[in-house]
PAKOLVO-971737 format. One record per residue (C-alpha): x, y, z; residue number from 1. Coordinates in nm, 4 decimals. Each point is the difference from the previous one (the first is absolute). Layout:
<sites>
{{X Y Z} NUM}
...
</sites>
This chain:
<sites>
{{9.7758 12.2424 10.8812} 1}
{{0.1041 -0.3226 -0.1687} 2}
{{-0.1488 -0.2256 -0.2654} 3}
{{0.1371 -0.3504 -0.0625} 4}
{{-0.0964 -0.3637 -0.0560} 5}
{{-0.0222 -0.2884 0.2475} 6}
{{-0.0754 -0.3632 -0.0822} 7}
{{-0.1556 -0.3043 0.1646} 8}
{{-0.0718 -0.3605 -0.0939} 9}
{{-0.3703 -0.0574 0.0500} 10}
{{-0.3095 -0.1527 -0.1565} 11}
{{-0.1471 0.1342 -0.3202} 12}
{{-0.3259 0.0656 0.1869} 13}
{{0.1754 0.2174 0.2571} 14}
{{0.1938 0.1856 -0.2691} 15}
{{-0.3221 0.0772 -0.1858} 16}
{{-0.2545 0.0593 0.2742} 17}
{{0.1483 0.0808 0.3416} 18}
{{0.1377 0.3281 0.1278} 19}
{{0.3543 0.0281 0.1324} 20}
{{0.0179 0.0202 0.3772} 21}
{{0.2232 -0.1524 0.2692} 22}
{{0.2602 -0.2057 -0.1806} 23}
{{0.3640 -0.0699 -0.0732} 24}
{{0.1128 0.0838 -0.3526} 25}
{{0.3331 -0.0095 -0.1805} 26}
{{0.1918 0.1536 -0.2832} 27}
{{0.0084 -0.1876 -0.3305} 28}
{{0.2931 -0.2142 0.1159} 29}
{{-0.0674 -0.3778 -0.0393} 30}
{{0.1101 -0.0719 0.3586} 31}
{{-0.3438 -0.0944 0.1342} 32}
{{-0.1003 -0.1998 -0.3046} 33}
{{0.3071 -0.2211 0.0224} 34}
{{0.0332 -0.0371 0.3773} 35}
{{-0.3665 -0.0237 0.1056} 36}
{{-0.2194 -0.0968 -0.2947} 37}
{{0.2098 -0.2451 -0.2020} 38}
{{0.2474 -0.1455 0.2517} 39}
{{0.0412 -0.0864 0.3664} 40}
{{0.2430 -0.1996 0.2142} 41}
{{-0.1541 -0.3378 -0.0858} 42}
{{0.0749 -0.2142 -0.3049} 43}
{{-0.3676 0.0172 -0.0972} 44}
{{-0.1014 0.3670 -0.0382} 45}
{{-0.3762 0.0402 -0.0291} 46}
{{0.0358 0.1600 -0.3429} 47}
{{0.1887 -0.3034 -0.1376} 48}
{{-0.1297 -0.3212 -0.1495} 49}
{{0.1179 -0.1904 0.3081} 50}
{{-0.1988 0.2413 0.2163} 51}
{{-0.3582 0.0952 -0.0802} 52}
{{0.0625 0.2045 -0.3196} 53}
{{-0.1542 0.3035 0.1724} 54}
{{0.1820 0.3290 0.0424} 55}
{{-0.0474 0.0693 0.3732} 56}
{{-0.0906 0.3205 0.1838} 57}
{{-0.1865 0.1535 -0.2913} 58}
{{-0.3456 -0.0463 0.1541} 59}
{{-0.2719 -0.2630 -0.0230} 60}
{{0.0041 -0.0417 -0.3771} 61}
{{0.3717 -0.0592 -0.0329} 62}
{{-0.0207 -0.0801 -0.3729} 63}
{{-0.0888 0.3648 -0.0645} 64}
{{0.3135 0.1517 0.1485} 65}
{{0.1092 0.3403 -0.1353} 66}
{{0.2680 0.2627 0.0572} 67}
{{-0.2055 0.3102 0.0745} 68}
{{0.1412 0.3488 -0.0499} 69}
{{-0.1269 0.2828 0.2196} 70}
{{0.0733 0.3701 -0.0465} 71}
{{0.0574 0.1682 0.3357} 72}
{{-0.0546 0.3700 0.0614} 73}
{{0.1795 0.0871 0.3221} 74}
{{0.0306 0.3274 0.1915} 75}
{{0.2132 0.0166 0.3153} 76}
{{-0.0701 0.3658 0.0818} 77}
{{-0.2461 -0.0678 0.2817} 78}
{{0.2029 -0.2812 0.1615} 79}
{{0.3486 0.1496 0.0189} 80}
{{0.0313 -0.0914 0.3688} 81}
{{-0.0244 -0.3662 -0.1025} 82}
{{0.2279 0.0141 -0.3041} 83}
{{0.2471 0.2559 0.1398} 84}
{{-0.0573 0.2126 -0.3111} 85}
{{0.1039 -0.2970 -0.2119} 86}
{{-0.2231 -0.2359 -0.1960} 87}
{{-0.0368 -0.3254 0.1867} 88}
{{-0.1223 -0.1042 0.3405} 89}
{{0.0300 -0.3212 0.1985} 90}
{{-0.0426 -0.3131 -0.2126} 91}
{{-0.2855 -0.2117 0.1370} 92}
{{-0.0697 -0.3511 -0.1243} 93}
{{-0.3725 -0.0291 -0.0631} 94}
{{-0.1347 -0.3273 0.1342} 95}
{{-0.3613 -0.0691 -0.1021} 96}
{{-0.0680 0.3734 -0.0093} 97}
{{0.1725 0.0814 0.3312} 98}
{{0.3487 0.1501 0.0341} 99}
{{0.2055 -0.2643 0.1793} 100}
{{0.2028 0.2539 0.1960} 101}
{{-0.1788 -0.0820 0.3228} 102}
{{0.0446 0.3279 0.1863} 103}
{{-0.1699 0.1718 -0.2952} 104}
{{-0.3384 -0.1298 0.1109} 105}
{{0.0654 -0.1499 0.3412} 106}
{{-0.1673 0.2822 0.1874} 107}
{{-0.3337 -0.1171 -0.1360} 108}
{{0.0382 -0.2971 0.2307} 109}
{{0.1748 0.1777 0.2849} 110}
{{-0.1703 -0.2228 0.2560} 111}
{{0.1716 -0.2954 -0.1695} 112}
{{0.3513 0.1160 -0.0742} 113}
{{0.1394 0.3427 -0.0694} 114}
{{0.3792 -0.0127 0.0357} 115}
{{0.0537 0.3410 -0.1567} 116}
{{-0.2583 0.1671 0.2298} 117}
{{-0.1929 0.1322 -0.2976} 118}
{{-0.2846 0.2420 0.0648} 119}
{{-0.2729 0.0888 -0.2452} 120}
{{0.0016 0.3705 0.0776} 121}
{{0.3777 0.0500 -0.0041} 122}
{{0.1956 -0.0027 -0.3242} 123}
{{0.3138 -0.2099 -0.0303} 124}
{{0.1797 -0.1367 -0.3047} 125}
{{0.0318 -0.3499 0.1445} 126}
{{-0.3660 -0.0428 0.0875} 127}
{{-0.3153 0.1637 -0.1239} 128}
{{0.1244 0.2459 -0.2576} 129}
{{-0.3181 -0.0351 -0.2068} 130}
{{-0.1901 0.2159 0.2501} 131}
{{0.2216 0.3077 -0.0050} 132}
{{0.3066 -0.0801 -0.2055} 133}
{{-0.1411 -0.1183 -0.3308} 134}
{{0.0617 -0.2757 -0.2524} 135}
{{0.3456 -0.0247 -0.1593} 136}
{{0.1050 -0.2607 -0.2531} 137}
{{0.2733 -0.2302 0.1239} 138}
{{0.2859 -0.1480 -0.1996} 139}
{{0.2687 -0.2596 0.0543} 140}
{{0.2805 -0.1383 -0.2153} 141}
{{0.0880 -0.3660 -0.0365} 142}
{{0.3356 -0.1579 -0.0837} 143}
{{0.1907 0.0970 -0.3121} 144}
{{-0.0113 -0.3643 -0.1167} 145}
{{-0.3064 0.0821 -0.2126} 146}
{{0.0916 0.3557 -0.0997} 147}
{{-0.0967 0.1683 0.3296} 148}
{{-0.3781 -0.0488 -0.0052} 149}
{{-0.2114 0.2533 0.1915} 150}
{{-0.3096 -0.0866 0.2005} 151}
{{-0.2650 0.2600 0.0876} 152}
{{-0.2753 0.0081 0.2621} 153}
{{-0.3278 0.1861 -0.0292} 154}
{{-0.2036 0.0531 0.3153} 155}
{{-0.3629 0.0165 -0.1024} 156}
{{-0.3281 0.0416 0.1820} 157}
{{-0.0770 -0.1691 0.3331} 158}
{{0.3397 -0.1627 0.0610} 159}
{{-0.1342 -0.1202 0.3350} 160}
{{-0.1910 -0.2888 -0.1621} 161}
{{0.0869 -0.2649 -0.2629} 162}
{{-0.1616 -0.0639 -0.3373} 163}
{{-0.1102 -0.3430 0.1185} 164}
{{-0.1111 -0.0112 0.3625} 165}
{{0.0055 -0.3807 0.0010} 166}
{{0.3667 -0.0166 -0.0985} 167}
{{0.2615 -0.1161 0.2505} 168}
{{0.2428 0.2551 -0.1418} 169}
{{0.1083 0.2199 0.1696} 170}
{{0.0154 -0.2059 0.3199} 171}
{{-0.2092 0.1367 0.2834} 172}
{{0.1947 0.0786 0.3151} 173}
{{-0.3000 -0.0923 0.2139} 174}
{{-0.3383 -0.1675 -0.0271} 175}
{{-0.1472 0.3322 0.1162} 176}
{{0.0840 0.1543 -0.3379} 177}
{{-0.2925 -0.0041 -0.2432} 178}
{{0.0683 0.0449 -0.3703} 179}
{{-0.2606 0.1646 -0.2211} 180}
{{-0.0121 -0.0140 -0.3793} 181}
{{0.1189 0.3455 -0.1039} 182}
{{-0.2100 -0.0066 -0.3195} 183}
{{-0.3262 -0.0521 0.1910} 184}
{{-0.0856 0.3642 0.0563} 185}
{{-0.3465 -0.0962 0.1287} 186}
{{0.1826 -0.1141 0.3154} 187}
{{-0.0029 0.2977 0.2437} 188}
{{0.3531 -0.0797 0.1200} 189}
{{0.1275 -0.0050 -0.3575} 190}
{{-0.1843 0.3208 -0.0882} 191}
{{0.1595 0.1711 0.3007} 192}
{{0.3398 -0.1389 -0.1009} 193}
{{-0.0251 0.1485 -0.3506} 194}
{{-0.1157 0.3303 0.1459} 195}
{{0.2937 0.0219 0.2424} 196}
{{0.2633 -0.1520 -0.2321} 197}
{{-0.0967 0.0843 -0.3597} 198}
{{0.3404 -0.0793 -0.1512} 199}
{{0.2336 0.1822 -0.2357} 200}
{{-0.2281 -0.0521 -0.3007} 201}
{{-0.2889 0.1864 0.1657} 202}
{{-0.0295 0.3114 -0.2157} 203}
{{-0.3525 0.1322 0.0401} 204}
{{-0.1525 -0.3333 -0.0933} 205}
{{0.2141 -0.0189 -0.3122} 206}
{{-0.1262 0.3301 -0.1381} 207}
{{0.3385 0.1688 0.0423} 208}
{{0.3621 -0.1152 0.0174} 209}
{{0.3212 0.0741 0.1968} 210}
{{0.1194 0.2509 -0.2603} 211}
{{-0.3047 0.2233 0.0401} 212}
{{-0.1230 -0.0759 0.3535} 213}
{{0.2951 -0.1209 0.2044} 214}
{{-0.0583 -0.0813 0.3646} 215}
{{0.1207 -0.2531 0.2561} 216}
{{-0.2761 -0.2370 -0.1113} 217}
{{0.0454 0.0796 -0.3693} 218}
{{0.3646 -0.0786 -0.0643} 219}
{{-0.0161 -0.2529 -0.2855} 220}
{{-0.2337 -0.1173 -0.2708} 221}
{{0.0287 -0.3276 -0.1873} 222}
{{-0.1208 -0.0027 -0.3617} 223}
{{-0.0185 -0.3224 -0.1984} 224}
{{0.2336 -0.0007 -0.3010} 225}
{{-0.0444 -0.3414 -0.1605} 226}
{{0.1430 -0.3464 0.0554} 227}
{{0.1924 -0.2808 -0.1694} 228}
{{-0.1416 -0.3512 0.0052} 229}
{{0.2420 -0.2603 0.1344} 230}
{{-0.0377 -0.1967 -0.3250} 231}
{{0.1410 0.2982 -0.1894} 232}
{{0.2775 0.0518 0.2550} 233}
{{0.1093 -0.3629 -0.0382} 234}
{{-0.0585 -0.0056 -0.3781} 235}
{{-0.2584 -0.2797 0.0199} 236}
{{-0.1834 -0.0776 -0.3228} 237}
{{-0.3493 0.1481 -0.0331} 238}
{{-0.1404 -0.3488 -0.0704} 239}
{{0.0095 -0.0632 0.3764} 240}
{{-0.2786 0.1396 0.2184} 241}
{{0.2188 0.0366 0.3068} 242}
{{0.3457 -0.0452 0.1464} 243}
{{-0.1243 -0.3130 0.1787} 244}
{{-0.1221 -0.1601 -0.3226} 245}
{{0.3356 0.0710 -0.1637} 246}
{{0.1922 -0.1302 0.3024} 247}
{{-0.1984 -0.3262 0.0109} 248}
{{0.0529 -0.0753 -0.3701} 249}
{{0.1570 -0.3483 -0.0266} 250}
{{0.3635 0.0191 -0.1005} 251}
{{0.0368 0.3676 0.0929} 252}
{{0.3530 -0.0032 0.1384} 253}
{{0.0067 0.3795 0.0423} 254}
{{-0.2354 -0.0327 0.2987} 255}
{{0.1838 -0.3005 0.1439} 256}
{{0.2424 0.1767 0.2300} 257}
{{0.0822 0.0328 0.3672} 258}
{{0.3108 -0.2107 0.0471} 259}
{{0.3481 0.1452 0.0341} 260}
{{-0.0270 0.3774 0.0261} 261}
{{-0.3770 -0.0192 -0.0534} 262}
{{-0.0063 0.2609 -0.2780} 263}
{{-0.2432 -0.0491 -0.2962} 264}
{{0.2719 0.0888 -0.2509} 265}
{{-0.1744 -0.1796 -0.2911} 266}
{{-0.2656 0.2760 0.0036} 267}
{{0.0692 0.3001 -0.2220} 268}
{{0.0203 0.2601 0.2754} 269}
{{0.2593 -0.2015 0.1919} 270}
{{0.2284 -0.1056 -0.2884} 271}
{{0.2798 0.2218 0.1304} 272}
{{0.0177 -0.2161 0.3137} 273}
{{0.0492 -0.3260 -0.1883} 274}
{{0.2631 -0.2356 0.1379} 275}
{{0.0543 -0.1299 -0.3548} 276}
{{0.0991 0.3447 -0.1240} 277}
{{0.1848 0.0832 0.3239} 278}
{{0.1527 -0.3181 0.1513} 279}
{{0.0890 0.1831 0.3226} 280}
{{-0.3740 0.0057 0.0813} 281}
{{0.0138 -0.3784 0.0560} 282}
{{0.1890 0.0629 0.3227} 283}
{{-0.2497 0.2585 0.1318} 284}
{{-0.2269 -0.1406 0.2696} 285}
{{-0.3652 0.0984 0.0282} 286}
{{0.0278 0.1077 0.3635} 287}
{{0.3098 0.2109 -0.0637} 288}
{{-0.1438 0.2179 -0.2752} 289}
{{-0.3389 0.0304 0.1731} 290}
{{0.1637 0.1300 0.3161} 291}
{{0.2201 0.2454 -0.1858} 292}
{{-0.2907 0.1221 -0.2122} 293}
{{-0.1933 0.0941 0.3148} 294}
{{0.2828 0.1929 0.1654} 295}
{{0.3731 0.0621 -0.0235} 296}
{{0.1053 -0.3254 0.1652} 297}
{{0.3047 -0.0818 -0.2148} 298}
{{-0.1168 -0.3550 -0.0689} 299}
{{0.1131 -0.0009 -0.3629} 300}
{{0.3621 -0.1132 0.0108} 301}
{{0.0587 0.0577 -0.3724} 302}
{{0.0097 0.3569 -0.1326} 303}
{{-0.0519 -0.1480 -0.3478} 304}
{{-0.3297 -0.1591 0.1079} 305}
{{-0.1082 0.3227 0.1670} 306}
{{0.0655 0.1973 -0.3189} 307}
{{-0.2215 -0.2464 -0.1912} 308}
{{-0.2918 0.0705 0.2355} 309}
{{0.0556 0.3744 -0.0367} 310}
{{0.0162 -0.0265 -0.3786} 311}
{{-0.3241 -0.1994 -0.0017} 312}
{{-0.1776 0.2618 0.2104} 313}
{{0.1088 0.2869 -0.2255} 314}
{{-0.1159 -0.1707 -0.3194} 315}
{{-0.3226 -0.1353 0.1523} 316}
{{-0.0873 0.3532 0.1098} 317}
{{0.0698 0.1319 -0.3490} 318}
{{-0.2253 -0.2692 -0.1478} 319}
{{-0.2876 0.0887 0.2355} 320}
{{0.0466 0.3696 -0.0761} 321}
{{-0.0199 -0.0703 -0.3728} 322}
{{-0.3182 -0.2032 0.0491} 323}
{{-0.1668 0.2837 0.1894} 324}
{{0.1143 0.2422 -0.2712} 325}
{{-0.1613 -0.2188 -0.2661} 326}
{{-0.3174 -0.0273 0.2073} 327}
{{-0.0160 0.3800 0.0322} 328}
{{0.0372 0.0559 -0.3748} 329}
{{-0.2757 -0.2479 -0.0797} 330}
{{-0.2313 0.1416 0.2653} 331}
{{0.0476 0.3652 -0.0955} 332}
{{-0.0487 -0.0797 -0.3691} 333}
{{-0.3240 -0.1784 0.0862} 334}
{{-0.1225 0.2880 0.2177} 335}
{{0.0679 0.2627 -0.2653} 336}
{{-0.1388 -0.2089 -0.2873} 337}
{{-0.3266 -0.0412 0.1894} 338}
{{-0.0006 0.3565 0.1381} 339}
{{0.0046 -0.1269 0.3594} 340}
{{0.0762 0.2390 0.2844} 341}
{{0.1891 -0.0433 0.3241} 342}
{{-0.1886 -0.0196 0.3356} 343}
{{-0.0033 0.3802 0.0192} 344}
{{-0.1469 0.0387 -0.3491} 345}
{{0.3220 0.1095 -0.1695} 346}
{{0.1626 -0.1383 -0.3129} 347}
{{0.2988 -0.2324 0.0339} 348}
{{0.2712 0.2449 -0.1059} 349}
{{0.3573 0.0183 0.1238} 350}
{{-0.0350 -0.3193 0.2029} 351}
{{0.3014 -0.1261 0.1938} 352}
{{0.1369 -0.3530 -0.0013} 353}
{{0.2601 -0.1850 0.2075} 354}
{{0.3006 0.1583 -0.1684} 355}
{{-0.1318 0.3495 0.0748} 356}
{{-0.0235 -0.0410 0.3779} 357}
{{0.2614 -0.0721 0.2668} 358}
{{-0.0953 -0.0438 0.3672} 359}
{{0.1845 0.1939 0.2681} 360}
{{0.2970 -0.2030 0.1291} 361}
{{-0.0636 -0.2087 0.3101} 362}
{{0.2097 0.1926 0.2501} 363}
{{-0.1387 0.0867 0.3404} 364}
{{0.0396 0.3405 0.1644} 365}
{{0.2687 0.1152 -0.2450} 366}
{{0.0159 0.2662 -0.2657} 367}
{{-0.1916 -0.1315 -0.2984} 368}
{{0.1396 -0.0301 -0.3511} 369}
{{-0.2403 0.1653 -0.2420} 370}
{{-0.2078 -0.2591 -0.1901} 371}
{{-0.0987 0.0463 -0.3592} 372}
{{-0.3636 0.0730 0.0814} 373}
{{-0.0596 0.2556 0.2720} 374}
{{-0.3277 0.1836 -0.0260} 375}
</sites>
């Protein structure tokens, strides 16, 4: 039984109001923030002044982007045939609420295409393991360019259908396929989907958890553990209502980036990537470091430049950890001063923060090194 934190960039509304279900999450490494939210392969990233001054992929209200922290309770006891008595299972990218590993759900449309010959009533790891196998968490490691970031996948309820049935993602293999909105439980097809495929977070309707009621459909539980606003992460003055307002301020050269290596190094979090402080960064091309950040592709010809990226990632992670630590101290002081209780009616005593918890290492089907927090 394991307890550890995962993180995701999302909207403030989702961090405050929506439950955790099918999704991709990461460790606290700044990999995703740099490569997906602030930069891209163009010379006009959407988050820059020359773009739209909106941080992309954080939802509809992109001004209210936050780094959400989620505490995961995870028990692999009931799914050992999927994790080989280890911790992690197959990593599955979650695309609009559906795992993008096609064979995982292909049998649902067996009249369309079923290359793995999946059958609903027969268990197999490659196909329909939610029926008889259970719901493992997946993990994958990225390149060491940004301090070996780890990406996690959580398979939630009704992975057969997407969050948004009108979305073109994932691409349908045939016009015969009909998407349903997985959150519309008044739809009989959706209701049946949730009944057959309840997901790893299905622990007696939330009344129990994997530590007390482990089963193949109660393997993990996601508990919200606060968030950092992007304005705080980037050290933006409180006089601005949003990142966009700050970015659009006339004369704001910090947000005017995108040329050269495309890195917003005038912003506080990215100072350690500055080409003024480290001249070798002037020779680093945007495409080269993006490719190497995504996988070990050996695009970075200079070991000196690579060490600068790694140094940035280490210190950025420390900064985010310290911010969560400060948030915890303020929150717990507020709770105790006002005699507030936790969701189970208990006092906030002996609470754990980032520095108290280490996730299990991302190694598949190997003997696991003991993490700091094993329940």
